[in-house]
N, C-alpha and C positions, 0 to 999 in steps of 0.2 A: 662376419656377424659381430664378433667381439669389438672390432673397430667402430662399427656403427653404434654399438651399445655405449662405447666410451665417448663417442662424439655427440651422443644424444643430450639435448638440453633439458635438465630437470628443474622443477620448481622447488625452491628451498622452503622449509616449513615456516620461517618468519614471513616470507613473501606471501604465502598462502593465507597466513593469519591476517595480514594487512588487507588482502583482497576480500576476505570474509568480513572484516570489521567494517569496511566501507559500505557493504550491503546490509549490515545488521542494525547499526545504531547511529543516531545523529542528535544534535542539540535540541531540535524541535521535539523529538521523541521524549526527551527528559522534561521539557516544558509541559507537554500534553498530560503526562502522567502525574506531574507535580500538581497540576491544577485539579486532577481527579482525587488524589489521595493526600495531598499536603506532604508534610515531613514523613508520614507513615509509609510513603512510597519507598523509602530507603530499605525498610524491612522487606517490602514486596520485591524489590530488585534483588536482594540477597537470596530470598527463597526461589525466585524465578531463575536465577543464574545456576544454582546448584541442583534444583529439582526439575528444571525444564531445558535450559539452554545447553547444558553439557550433554545430556542424553540425546537431545534433538540434533545437535551438530554431529555427534558420533554416529548416529543412525544414518544421517545424510551421507556421511563418509562411506559407510558400507554399501548403501544403495548406489552411490556414484561409482564405486569400484566394480560392482556386479554388472551394471548396465553401461559400462564405459564405451562399448562399441556403438551404442545408439546416442551418444552425446551426453548421457547422464541426466536428461531432462525429466521433470516430474511425470509427464504424460507417458514417457517410455517406461518408467518404473511400473506404472499401473497397467500399461499395455502388456508388459512382460509378465505380469503376475495375474492379470484378470481378463485379458482379451482386448480385442480391437475397439469395440464400442465404448467400453469404460475408459480406455485410453483416450479416445476422442473426447468423451465428456469431461475428463479431467483437464485436457488441453483447453476446452471451452471455459470451464469454471475458473481455471487459472487466468485465462485472458479476461473473463468477465470481472474477476477480482481486481484487474488493473484499471478498469473503467473509473470507479470512484477515486482511485489513486491518481490517475492522470487529471481528473477534474479538480481534485484537491490541489494538485501541483500547479495547474493553471491558475486557480484562485490565489495560491501563494505567490505566483509571479506577479499578479496584479497588485496584491498587497505589498509585496517587496518593492515594486517600482514606486508605489506611493511613498513609502518610507525613504527610499533612496533619493527621490527627487524633492519631496516636500520636507523631509526630516521629521515627520510626525505621522500620525494616523488620520489626519484630516482629510486626505484624499478619499479614502473609502468611507469616511463618515458622511461625506456629502453625496454619496451615491445611493440610489434606491436599489432594491434587490434585482429589479429588472435590468437596470444599467449594469450592475455587477455581473449578471448572467451574460449580457451582451459583450462586455469587455472580455469575459472568460472565453466565449465562443470566438471572439476575434483573435485571441491568443492561439486557440486551436488552429484556426485557418492559417494564420501567419506561419506557425511552426510546421504544419503539414506541408506548406508550400516550400519552405526553405530547407527542410531536413534532407531532401534528396540531393540537393546541390552542395550542402556543406556537412554531410553526415560524418565524414572522418574527422573533420576539425571539431565538430560538436562533441563527438565521442571523447576526443582528447581533452576538450574543454571541460566536459563533465567529470573526467578523472581528476584533472587539476583542481576543479571546484570542490570535489569530494575531499581531497587531501587538505585543501585550504579550509574547508568547513571543519574538519577534524582539528586543524591547527587553531582555529578560532575558539573551538570548544575547550581545548586544553588551556589556551590562553586565559579564557574566562575563569576556569577553575583555579588556576595558579594565582591570578591577580585578585580573585575574590578572597582567597585565604591570606594573601599578602596584605590586603586592605585592613584586615583585623590587627596586624602588627603596627599599622599606621594610625591606629586609634579608631578604626571603624567599629560599628556595633552590629550585633546580630538582630535582625528585625523580628524574627520569630521567637517569641518568649511565651512560656519558659522553654528553654532548649535543654531537655533532659531525656532520659531513656523512654519515658512514657510518650514523649512527643513523636518518637519515630515508630511507635507501635500502631499499626492501622486498626480500624474498627472492622472486624470481620462480620459484616452483615450483608443484607441483600444488595445494598448499593455497592458494596465492595465487589461482589460477584459481577455486577454490570460493567465494572472497569477492567476486568481481567483481559477482555478482548483487545483493548488498546495496548496493554502490556505485551501481549503476544505479538500484536501487529508491530510493536517497536523492535522486537528482537528476532522476528522471522526474516527470511531471505537468504539463510545460509545455504539453501539448496542450489543457489546460483553458482557456487564454487565447486559443486559435486564433480563436474567433468574434469577438474584439475587434480583429483585425488590420485589417479593412475599416472599422472605426469611427475609424481614425486619419486625419488630414487628408492626409498624404502617406506612405502605408505604405512605398513604395520606399526612402525615405530615413530615415524615423523609426523603422521597426521594427528595423533593424540597431542603431540607437542604444539602443533598449530592451533588446535582447539583450546588447549590450556592457555596459550598466549592470547587467543581471542577472548576468553572468559576474563582473564586478568585485565585486559584493556577495557572491556565492556564494564566490568565491575568498577574500575577507576572512574570511568566517565559517568556512569549512572549514579553511583553512591556519592562520590564527591561532588558531582555536578548538581545533584538534588540538594545536598547540604549547602552548596554555594548559593543556590537560589533562595534558600532559607535565610541567607545573610542579608539579601536585598529585599525580599518579600516576606511579609507576615503571612505564614502559611494558614493562619486562622481567618484571615480577611484578604483573600486574593481578588485581584481585578476580574470583573466578569468576562472581559475580552482577553484573558491571559493566553488562551490557546491560539488566538488569531494574532495577537501583537506582543505576546510575552517575550519572545526572543529579542525583539527590538527594545522593549522596556528594560530587559536585563542588561544589554550592552550600553544602553543609555544611562542606567544607574551606575554601571562600572566607570563610565567616562566622568560622571559627576563626582564619584569618589576620588578619582585621580586628577580632578580639576582640568580636564581636557575637553569639556563640553560633549558634543555628539560625535567625536572622532571615532570611537569604537563602534558606535551604532552605524555610522556611515560605512565603515569597513565591513561590518557584518552584512549590512543591507545589500551592498553591491556584490559581496561574495555569494550571498543567498540567491540573488537574482541571476547571476552568471551561472551558478551551479544548477538551479532549478530550470532555467531556460534551456540549457544544453541537455539536461536530463529529460525534459519534456519532449524535445525534438527526437531524441534517440528512442525514448519509450514508445512514442506514437508510431515509429517505424518498426521497431523491434517486435512489439507485442502483436502487431498486425501480421507481419511476416511469419512469426512463430506459429500463430494460429493456423494460417492458411497452408504453410508448408508442412506442419507437423501432423495434421489430421488426415491428409491424403484425399483421394478422389471419392472414397466410398460414402462419406458423410458430409463433405463440404460442397455446397453448390458451385456449379461452374462459374456463375456470374461473379462470385466472390473471389474465385481463383484467377480470374482474368487480370492480365497486367497490360500496361501501356508500352509504348516503344522503349521507355527507359527502364522497363522491368518492374514498375511500381504497381502494387495491387490497389488501384484507385477505388474500386468498389469496397474493398476492405477498409480503406480509410473513411469512406462515407458511412459504413456501418459503425465504425468507432465514433464518428461525430454524431451519428443518430442516437446511439445509446448514451453518449455523454450529454447530448442535448436533453434527452429524456430525464436523466438524473438531475440536471440543472432545473428542468421544468418542475420536478417534484419539490425541490428545495426553495423555489422562488416564492412560494406562498407563505413561508415562515415570516414572522414579524420583522426581524432585523437581519442585517447582513451578518452580524456576529452569530446569530442562530443558524444561518445557512452554513457558515464555515464550520461551526461545531458539529452540526448534523452530518455534513459530508465526512468530516474526520471520524466521527463515531461509526459511520457506515463502513469505513475501512476496518474498524475494529470488530465488525461482524463478518464481512465477506472474506477478509484476508485470513483470519484464523480458521474459518470454515474450509478454505482450500488447503490449508496446512494439514488438515485431517488426512488428506490423501497420502501424505508422506508416511505417517505412522501406520496407516492401513497397509500400505505396500510393505513396510518393514515387517509387520506381523505376518504377512503372507510369506515373505522370504524366510523368516525364522521358523515357520511352521513346516516348510519343506526345504531345509538347508542344503540337502544333497543336489537339488536342482539348480541352486544358485551359488556356485563357488565364487569366492572373493579373496582378493589379496589382503584386504583389511576386514577384520571381524570385530564388531562391538559386542562384548560379553560372549565368552566361548560357550557358556551353557545356553542352549537354545530355548528352554522353557523360561529361564530367568530373563533372557532377552525379549521373549514374546511378551511377558508381563510388563517389562519396561516400556515396550511399544504401546501396550494397552493403557498403561498409566498416562503416557503423554497424550494418547488419543482421547481418553476420558476427560482430562483437564481441558483440552482444546475444544471438545464438544460442549462442555459446561460453559466455557468462556463465550463460545459462539451463540449459544441459546440465550444466556442471560444478557449478552450484548445487544440483543434486539430491543430490550427495554431502554427507552430514551434516557439520556444523561443531560446535565447542565440546565435542566428545566425543573420546575416544581412537579412533584409526582402527582399523577392523575389530574393535572390541569388540562385545559383545552389544548395547549401546545403539546403537552405530553402525549395525549391521545393522537393528535395530528402526526407527530413524529413516529409514533408506533405504527400507524397505518402506512405511512410512506416508507418506513423501513421494510415492512412486509411486502409492499408493492414492488419496491426496488429489488428485493431478493428474488421474488417470483419472476419478474421480467428479465433480470440479468441471467439467472440460472435457467429459467424456462425457455429462453430464446435458443439455448443450445439443443433443446429437444425438438424445436421446430425446424432447424436447418436440415436434418436428415430427411424430413418430410418434403421439404422444398427440393432436395436432391432427387427424391423419387419422382416428383412432378417433372423435373428436367428430363429424366430418363424416359418417362412415359410419354410426355408431350413434345419433347425437344427443347422446351424452354419453360422456366418456372412461371413467369408472368408476362403478360402482353404489355405493350407500350402504354396502353390505356390504364391498366392496373398499376403499373409503376408510377404513372403520373398521378393517379388517385392517391397512392400512399405518400408520395412526396408532398402533394397538396395538403393532405391531412397533417403531416408533420409540421409543415410551415404554419398552417392555421393554428395548431396547438401551441407552438412557440409564441406566435404573435398574440394569441389570446391570453397566454400566461403573463405577458408583459402588460397588456391592457388592464387586466384585472388584478395586477400585483398590489394595488393599494386598497383593495376591498377588505372586508372583515374576514376573520379566520374561518368562521362557519361557511361563508360564501366561497372561500378558497377551497375548502374541503369538498364542496359540491362540484366546483369546477374540476378539481383533480379527479374525482370519481367519474364525472361525466366524460372527460377526455379519455380516461383509461377505458371506460365502458365502450365508447365509440371506437377506440383503437382495437379492442377485442372483437367487436362486431365487424369492423372493416377487414381484419385479418381472416375472420371466419368466412365472410362473404367472398373474399378473394380466393380463399382456399377451396371453396366449393365450385368455383367456375374454372373452366379450361382457359389456358392462356390464348 
């Protein structure tokens, strides 16, 4: 036994910190929040790191240590503390939260290709919203097709791309500061203490969700906590290293953006094209043209393309394999000869197409991109709430959940720390529903508010429908007949085609179309549900 223990391969704390870092922050996250808060985001990052990221990551460490035999997944944490059904529903919401993310990633692939090939944003400027949606759907089809054949190489490629992306971000920060010594000037003026203090108002609260979206994902490294030689002492070191790296990237990265962009007058399309603008400005400062921009664009495309292919496979397999037979319909658990859950992929494409359908009626492609991004700032923090809820349950009954690593020895104090993180995340989720990047209470504002609510209801509510479908399967032998399946597929195709046709109509007419299609969908589901297969 001692020999086996000596030969066991342990993960060192610096390696775990690097693994966590890749899942937590990226250059685009800095751009998005810089657009929302300007230079004031520097203070927000500091507050977020000390009041949220540190306790969040340490809570994840304890949960991962407790449920290490179940793989340390979020759904297993909830299943272990609250029962089977809530565990299933957590798995569903975690999967549903990935839908806007993969759609946003597919959009970013299309935009990145435009910059990598054209060297500017002209490619997407010439497209209508309908064409943008069709390109995005094409990206989905391509990567769902190829991921099964090249999965291992794409996973390796995504890891290499992630490290390269981190390297490009560090390069940008270092060269931005170096440019000041070469006679460069800071675009944001005045650059003083008041410039980095955000205005704490209602608009600020609506941007918290995107901050949390930027720093969450730490739960993905939870299964590796028990693979450390001494988790009690080494895991806090990993999280401290993670916080230091994140602080460097967010604080100095935001300041570097203030060197090239006037934080008081930012481009309207900064969230969509800001990363490319930044490296373009860096190249101009060093008199190398678009060299840095092209390097970043191809790095971005390579990383996002590989990440998208892996995500489309991993998220579908995770949902189907993690929820079991009790709540997941048989037709979704079916696999082909290659072991691929084809119907699960179709469900992913269906809900992704629905999200695209909601956004296609916005005035411009930049509005579509911003809306999809902000939707992530609602759904993703909402799912993160499960983490803190599970932690509070664990610390309320600590004797039932022994752990090698414990965050805060005092159970009452630990419970209140979990409640603090949960309350902040709920506030960010609720206020995140209010639209951003558009004039308050304008027609577009109300339109985005409606589709935000519709998207949340459909993505989360679909998880409550699947157990009912499973009951139909058990009762009738199959959930739907071939005629019913054909009717639903026909409805889906009709809705997508209709969205492209009316994409150029006025906003009021688009709202009516959205409401009509959603109403027809609800009626169709109700009618199908009432009839035997």
